[in-house]
C-alpha positions as CSV (number, residue, x, y, z in Angstrom):
1,M,365.1,295.7,-67.8
2,F,363.5,294.3,-70.4
3,V,364.1,290.9,-72.3
4,Q,363.0,289.4,-75.4
5,W,360.5,286.0,-75.2
6,K,363.4,284.3,-78.2
7,R,366.3,286.1,-75.1
8,M,365.0,284.6,-72.3
9,E,362.7,281.7,-73.7
10,R,365.5,280.2,-76.5
11,G,366.9,277.2,-73.6
12,G,362.8,276.5,-73.7
13,L,360.1,277.1,-71.7
14,R,361.3,275.3,-68.7
15,R,364.5,277.0,-67.9
16,A,362.9,280.0,-69.0
17,H,360.7,278.8,-65.6
18,E,363.7,277.7,-63.6
19,S,365.4,281.6,-64.1
20,V,362.3,283.0,-61.9
21,M,362.7,280.4,-59.5
22,P,365.2,282.3,-56.9
23,L,363.0,284.9,-56.7
24,W,360.1,283.3,-55.5
25,Q,361.7,281.5,-53.1
26,R,363.4,284.9,-51.5
27,T,360.2,286.5,-51.7
28,R,357.4,286.6,-48.7
29,R,354.9,289.4,-49.7
30,F,353.3,288.5,-53.6
31,R,351.2,291.0,-55.2
32,T,349.6,290.3,-58.7
33,Y,347.0,291.2,-60.7
34,S,345.5,289.6,-64.3
35,P,342.9,291.0,-66.6
36,W,343.0,287.7,-69.2
37,L,344.5,284.9,-66.5
38,V,343.9,282.7,-64.1
39,L,348.3,283.2,-63.0
40,G,351.2,280.9,-62.2
41,A,350.8,280.3,-58.6
42,V,347.3,279.7,-58.7
43,Q,347.2,277.6,-61.9
44,T,345.9,273.8,-62.0
45,Q,348.7,271.8,-63.5
46,S,346.6,271.0,-66.7
47,Y,345.9,274.9,-66.9
48,T,349.0,275.8,-66.5
49,R,349.9,272.9,-69.5
50,A,346.8,274.4,-72.1
51,L,348.5,277.6,-71.4
52,L,352.4,276.6,-72.3
53,R,351.1,274.7,-75.3
54,G,349.7,278.0,-76.3
55,T,353.0,279.5,-76.1
56,A,354.8,276.9,-77.3
57,A,353.0,276.9,-80.8
58,R,352.5,280.5,-80.8
59,R,357.1,281.6,-80.4
60,G,357.8,277.8,-82.3
61,L,359.5,275.9,-79.4
62,P,359.9,273.3,-78.8
63,D,358.1,270.6,-76.6
64,D,359.3,271.1,-73.4
65,V,355.8,271.4,-71.8
66,E,355.7,269.0,-69.0
67,D,359.4,270.4,-67.4
68,A,357.6,273.3,-67.5
69,V,354.7,272.3,-66.0
70,R,356.9,270.2,-63.2
71,V,359.1,273.0,-62.4
72,R,355.9,275.4,-62.3
73,N,353.8,273.1,-60.1
74,E,356.9,273.7,-57.2
75,R,356.0,277.4,-57.0
76,R,352.6,276.6,-56.1
77,K,354.2,274.3,-52.4
78,L,354.9,277.9,-51.2
79,L,350.9,279.1,-51.0
80,H,351.2,276.6,-48.2
81,Q,353.6,278.2,-46.5
82,K,353.6,280.2,-43.6
83,D,355.8,282.6,-43.9
84,R,354.7,283.8,-47.2
85,T,351.1,286.0,-48.1
86,F,349.8,286.1,-51.8
87,T,347.2,288.5,-52.4
88,V,345.9,288.0,-56.1
89,L,343.6,290.1,-58.2
90,V,342.1,289.6,-61.4
91,E,339.6,290.6,-63.6
92,E,336.7,288.5,-63.4
93,A,336.4,288.0,-67.3
94,V,339.5,285.5,-65.9
95,L,336.7,283.1,-64.9
96,R,334.8,283.4,-68.6
97,N,338.4,283.1,-70.9
98,V,338.7,279.2,-71.7
99,M,341.7,278.0,-71.3
100,G,342.3,274.1,-73.1
101,D,338.2,273.2,-72.9
102,T,335.2,272.9,-70.7
103,D,337.4,270.4,-67.9
104,V,339.8,272.1,-67.7
105,M,338.7,275.1,-67.2
106,A,335.9,273.6,-64.6
107,G,339.0,272.2,-62.7
108,Q,340.6,275.7,-62.7
109,L,338.0,277.2,-61.5
110,G,337.2,274.6,-58.5
111,H,341.1,275.0,-57.4
112,L,340.5,279.4,-57.4
113,L,337.0,278.2,-55.3
114,T,339.9,275.9,-52.2
115,V,342.7,278.1,-52.6
116,S,341.1,281.3,-52.1
117,E,340.7,279.5,-48.3
118,L,343.8,278.8,-47.8
119,P,345.3,281.2,-44.6
120,S,348.6,282.4,-47.2
121,V,346.0,283.4,-50.3
122,S,343.7,286.2,-51.1
123,L,341.3,286.2,-54.1
124,G,340.3,289.4,-55.3
125,I,337.5,289.6,-58.5
126,L,337.4,292.7,-59.6
127,P,333.6,292.4,-61.0
128,L,331.9,293.6,-64.3
129,G,330.1,296.5,-63.8
130,A,332.2,297.8,-61.4
131,D,333.3,301.5,-62.0
132,R,336.1,301.6,-62.9
133,T,336.8,305.3,-62.7
134,A,339.4,305.1,-59.9
135,M,341.8,302.2,-61.9
136,P,340.8,300.7,-65.3
137,P,342.0,297.7,-65.9
138,V,346.3,298.2,-67.2
139,E,348.4,294.9,-67.6
140,D,349.5,291.8,-65.6
141,F,351.8,292.0,-63.5
142,W,354.3,291.2,-60.1
143,I,354.4,293.0,-57.5
144,F,357.3,290.5,-55.4
145,D,357.7,292.0,-51.7
146,D,358.7,295.6,-52.8
147,A,361.7,295.7,-54.3
148,Q,360.7,293.8,-57.7
149,V,358.0,294.1,-60.7
150,N,357.3,292.1,-63.5
151,V,355.8,292.1,-66.4
152,E,354.8,290.4,-69.2
153,L,354.0,292.4,-73.1
154,I,353.1,290.4,-76.3
155,S,357.2,290.7,-76.8
156,G,359.0,289.6,-73.3
157,Y,359.6,290.2,-69.9
158,L,359.8,293.7,-68.4
159,T,361.5,293.5,-63.9
160,I,361.2,297.2,-62.6
161,T,363.8,297.5,-59.7
162,Q,364.0,301.3,-59.8
163,P,361.9,301.8,-56.2
164,G,358.9,305.4,-57.8
165,E,358.2,302.3,-61.0
166,V,357.7,300.0,-58.0
167,A,355.8,302.7,-55.6
168,M,353.1,303.6,-59.3
169,Y,352.2,299.7,-59.5
170,A,351.8,299.3,-55.8
171,D,349.9,302.4,-56.1
172,A,347.4,300.9,-58.8
173,F,347.3,297.7,-57.0
174,A,346.1,299.7,-54.1
175,R,344.2,301.1,-56.6
176,L,343.1,298.1,-57.5
177,S,342.0,296.5,-54.5
178,K,339.4,298.4,-53.1
179,I,337.6,297.7,-56.2
180,A,337.7,294.0,-55.9
181,V,335.4,291.9,-54.9
182,V,337.2,289.0,-51.3
183,G,335.6,285.9,-49.1
184,A,331.7,285.2,-50.2
185,P,331.9,287.4,-53.3
186,A,334.2,286.5,-54.8
187,R,333.8,282.5,-54.6
188,R,330.2,283.5,-56.4
189,L,331.5,284.8,-59.4
190,I,333.4,282.2,-59.1
191,A,330.7,279.9,-58.4
192,S,329.0,281.3,-62.1
193,A,331.1,280.9,-64.0
194,L,331.7,277.2,-63.4
195,E,327.5,276.8,-63.7
196,A,328.0,278.6,-66.6
197,L,330.1,276.1,-68.5
198,Q,327.6,273.0,-67.3
């Protein structure tokens, strides 16, 4: 199902973020990939604020950014629940795409180092220069358990629930995972990006 942003956000960013909370609360296994941004559950409040301010300005939305940041911050609490797992994959470019300013980005990169140590989180980074023959970069997506995929597009929000299509995203995620580095090599890439901000 496709929903245009203007429809999803007509009640403001806070309401749009509240609308997906039931999905987050019932999901136990999260898999997510992004080629361009740090994803919601592992964002700092400052990074989220910068991202949502840009979104509100581009889309001409009312300024309820602080309320939306508070709602999104509720998702971060799920990272600390033992019955949930988060496998987060990002392209290395995500570490270099500054959101907000360098202080915001430095805080975000430091936060990634911290969350990568959480038992519920596996953070993988797809290095620049890696052979991408098996799986090129694709659109940003979330897989919720094995039941649903959400894709954020420029024009709207796509929800996929057909098992065959969900399986295609799961396969893409598995292929992307094989390219990603995790653990100490991933932390070195984050540290390098952090050093480049200095």
